[in-house]
N, C-alpha and C positions, 0 to 999 in steps of 0.2 A: 606474427602469429597472434591470435586472440584465444582467450579461454573464457568459458562460462563456468563459474563455480556455483553450484546449486545445493542448498542445505536440504537434506532428505527429511520429508515430513516435518518441516521446521517447527511448527507450533507444538506438535506432539514431542519432538526431540527436546525442545526447551523444557517441557514439563518432566521428561525422563531424566534430564541432567540432575535435577534436584529431588526426584522421586524414583530411584532405581527399581522400585517394585513394579513400575509400569513397563519395564523393558520386556520386549517380546509379547506384550499383551495388547489387545485392541484399544485404541484411544481415539476419541473424537472431541473436537473443539467447536464450541458454539459461537455464533455471531453476537453482536451487541444485544443486550436484553435477553440473552439465552434463547434466541429465536430459532435458528436453523444451523445445521452442520456446515462449517466452512473449511474444516481441515480434518483429515482422517489418516491414521497410521496405516501401513500396508496390511496389518492384521485386521483392521476394521473394514478395509476395502474387501478383503478376502471373504469375510462372513456376509457381505452383501449390503452394508450400510451405504446408501447413495449420498453423493454430495448434494447439499442444499436441503436435506431432509428436515422438515419441521419437527423439532424434538418432542412436541406434545403428541405427535402421531407415532413417533418411533421410540418413545421412551421404554415401552414394554419390550420391544425388540432388542434394545440395547441391554436391558437387564437380563434377558434370556440368554444373550450371547456373550455376557461378561464384558461388555464394552464400557470402559471408564469414560464418562462424559464430563467435560470441564468447561467452565466459562472462559472467554478470551481474557488473557492476562497480558494486555498490550505493553504495560511498563516493563514486564519481564522480557517479552519478545523483542522490544525495541532495544533494550540494553544488550541482549545477546547478539543482535545484529551489529551493534557498534563494536562489540568485541571481535566478531568475525571480520569486520571491515578493517580493524586495526591490524589484524594478522595479515590480511591480503595486501595491505600497503607495504608490508615487509618484503614482498616478492616482486612488486613493480609499483612505480609511482602512478601509473596510468590505470586507474580503477574507476568504474562506473557502477554505482549502486542501482541496479535495474529494478529490483523490488525488495521487499523485506527479507527475502531468502535467496536472492539471486544477484550475482555481480559479474560484470564483464571485466576482463583484464586484457591489456594489450602489452605484448612483449616486444619492445622496440630495441633495435641494435643487438639482438641476440644472434649468435653464430648460426649459420644455415644448418649445420649438423648437430645443433643443440638437442640434448636428450629431454624432450618435453614429457615423456612418460615418467621419468624420474622426478622431474620438477613438479608435475601434477601430484605424484604420490607424496612429495614433501609437503605440498599445500594441504592435502587431505590429512596427513599424519599430524601436522602441527595444529590444525584447527580442532581435530578430535582430541588431541592431548591437552590443549590449553582451554578448550571450552566444553568438550564432551559432545559436540554437535557433529554427526556424520554428514559427509558431503560426497558429491560426485563432480568430477572435473572433465569437461570436454574441451579439447584444443584443436584448432583448425586455422587455416589462413584467413578466414573472414568471420565476422560476428554471426551471420546466419548459419554458417557451417559449424561453428563452435556450439551453437544451440543444438544442432543435429547430433554432434559428437557427444554432447552431454546426455541426450536421450538414449543413445546407445549404451553409454556407461551406466545409466540408471536402470535400463531394461535388463542388462546382462552383467550384474555385479560380480558374479563368480568368474566369468570369462575375462572381464576387463579389469577386475580389481578396483572398480570405481573410477578408473581413468581411461579415456579413449582419445587417441590422437588421429586426426585425419591429416596425414602428411604425404599421401600419394594419390594420384588420379584414380587408381583402382579402389582405394578405400572410399574416396568421395562418391564415386558412382554407386558402389555397393550400398553405402549408407543412404543415398538419395532414393535408390530403388526400394529400400526397406521401409522408409518412413512414409506414412499416408499423407495425402495432400492436406487433410483437415488437421493434421498434427504439426504442420509447418508453422514456425514462428511468423506471425504477421498475417496469416490467412484465416479469416473468420468464416462464419457460417454462410453468409451471403456470397462471398467470393468462392467458397468451396463448391456451392451449387453451380455457379457459372462455369467453373473450371471442369467440373464433372460432366457438364453438357458437352464439353470439348474433348471428352474421354480422357481427362487428365486426373489420374487416380493417385499418383505418387509425386513426391518432390522431383524425381528425375523426369517425369512426364512434363512437369511445369518448366523445367530448364530446356526442354526440347521444343517449346513453342517459339515461334519467330519473334524477334525483338519488335518488329513493326506491328505485329498483331497485339502484343502485350501493351505497347505504347498507345495503340489506337483504342483498345478496349478497357484499359485500366489506367490508374494514375501513375505518376512518377515514382511513387513509393513501391509499387509492385515491380516496376522496371528495375529499380535498384536492388530489390530483394532477389530477383532472378539472377542478376549479375553476381550478387554476393554468393548465391548457391552454386554458381558456375565456377567460383573460386577467385573472382576478381574483387578485391577489397573495395567496397562502395559505401557501406554503412560504417561510420566512425563512432567512437565513444562520444556520448553526449556531454556537453558542458552543462554545469549548473546554471540555469536561466532564472531570471526574475519572473515571478508569476504575473500573469495579466489580470487575474482575478483570484480572490481568496474566499473560500467558503467554509463555514462551520455549520453542519446540519446533523441532527440527531433524531432518533426515535425516542420517545419517552418510555420509561419502564412500564407504565400503564397508560390508559387513556385519561385525559383530564379535561374538565369543563370549568376549572377555576382560573379566572383571568389573572389573578395574582401569581399563581404558580407559573403560568405561561410567560408572563412578563419577566419573572426572575430568570427563566431559562433563556429567553431571548437576550436579556442583558448579559448573561454568561457567554452566549455564543458570539455576541457582538464584541465583547471584551477580548475573546480569543482571537477574533479577526484582527482587532486593533493591535494586539501583541505581535501577530504574524507580520502585519504591515511594518511595524517598527523594526522587527528583526531583519527584514530585507531592505530597509531604508526607503519605504514607499509610503505614500499617502493616497487616499481615495477621494473621488468626486461623487461616487454613487453608492448608495446602500440599498440592497434588495432584501426584503424580509419575506419568508415563506411560512405558511401555516396550513396544515391539512389534517383531516380526520382519518380514522382508520378505515382504509378502503376495503379491507378484508371482512369487516363487519357490515355486511349488506343490509342487515335489519335495522341499522342505525341511520339517522339522518346524516348525509354527507356534506362536507364543505371543504373546498380547497381554494386558497387565495394567495396572492402575492402583491407586493407594493414596492415601488422603486422611489427612493428619495434622492433628488439631486441637490448636492450641497453647493453653496455659493463660493466655497473655497476648499481646497484639498486638506484633509486632516488624517491623522492617525491617532487621535486622542480617544482613549477608551470612554471618557466622559461624554464626548459629543456623539460618537458612533452609537454607544449604548442608549443615550437619550433619544436619538432619532429612531432607532430600531424599536424601542419600547412604544413610542408614539404610533409607529406604523402598525405594530401587532395589535395595539388597542383598537385601531380602526378596522383591522381585518377580523377581529374576534366576533363571533356570533354566539349569543347566549343560548345554552341548551345543547350545543354541539360538543361532542367528546373528541378532543384532539389527541392525535398520536405522534405527530411529527412536526418539527419546526426547524427553521434555519435562517442564517444570515449570510449574505454574499456581499463582498465589497469589490467594486470594479472601478473602471476609469482611473487606473493607478498611474501615478507620476512619481518621479524621484523626490524625496522629501527636501533635498538640498537644491532643487532646480525646478521651479514651476512658476506659472504666470500668477502674479499677485492681483488681488482685487482692491481697487481704490477705496471702496466704501465698506466692505465687510472683510473681516479677517479673524483668525483664531486667537483666542486669549493667549498671549505669549507665555503665561505662567504654566499652561498645560504641558508645554515641551519639557520643562524642568521637572514637573510633577511626574510625568510618564517615565522620564529617565530615572527618577528616584525609585518609583514603584518597580520598574524592571530590574533595577540593581538589587533591591531587597529580595524580590522573588527569585532571582538567580542565585543569590547568596544563601537564602534559607529554604527555597524550594516549596513545592506543593501550594503555590498560589497563596502565600501567607497574607499578602496585601490585596484586598478586593474593594470594589466600589460598593456603596451602601446597599444597593438593591440586589446584591448577589447573596446566595446562600453561603454563609461563612464556614459551614461544615463540609460541604461537598461541591465539587466542580462539575463532574459528570455523573448524573443520576441514572444509573442503569441497573437493571435486574441482573445480578450476578450471583446466583444462589450456589454455584459450583466453582467458585473462584479459588484458585490455589494461592499460596502466599507470594508476595513480591520479594522473592529471595534476594535480589541484587539491588533493589531500588528503595527499600524501606528498612530502616535500621531495626524496627521491631520484628521484621520477618526473616532476619538473617538466621541461617542454620546454627544451632548451638551444638558443638561437639562435646560429648560427655567423656 
């Protein structure tokens, strides 16, 4: 059996844990640089605040309807995710973190008549008691069906108590007939349109299509999804895989035409990529730098460019990657253009301890030991204490966060003081 554990209104719930005054009140969380709404509590949905709403257009609406609007507090959300995951690992060793607020669990070697309703309630109760985060649990014989079961538990909390188990054929068919085809996990807008032309309106309709037709018209992914919805375990928990490319891209808090500011940002993004490379034991052959103006400001001159740098040898040195990235963005930069977004991507990844050597060019061997020392110090003291010289020493990510709540669990200065 599989379970999907989903944290309800996760971002808003994290804020409510440390600010109980927000309980039962509408809450909205904004994207980077306080751009648009990316998370809403049920109360905010009820008053009509749409997902993706640009806050500068909806600010008056939020004030009128008493919606508390907050900046994204990713250090807090990430820490709360880790706490929830540590609890889930107590119920089974087979856990897949699917997203920041969802995890799949697999229950291997459990007895056929095991009481999964009770087990699901134990999971919900422990997470709520230990973290304050409310959850819903869906249990079923396959991953896709556990996703369906979770939607049932979320939609009907009073009837299900937040836990729903699909353990009979009758329950499976009833749930699949209830869920719309566009709400099925793994079926996007394009696929929904094609299926509706086939008069396929529900998940149950999808399972009634012939295997040959699905294989002929769609990919192997949809074929596996169909079998999973039919109750045949086809989709397994994903193993942690080494990334084929690593990217760090950000929108600036404002538009900038200062080349020195942009070079500092690119250096920080490149350093972040290098750190991620070292963490997974990889080195890169290619560095790609992106730079673009604000496409939403049509009255301003626009420019968007990218440049790829091929290295003669693989590296994960922050010094080399940052140096090459800064050279690239200097070439891309156009005077007078106001830039809003930039990024660095490293690709052509190879294992650091196993790659083809170059007879004529190679990395300075001192970099390896220097990077090891920097990573060790930053791990010990945190908050990127050690940086290279062309980075801003005071801030790593420069975002507009005018409504940011304290980092209650990740910053010693923001810990709640009990009087």
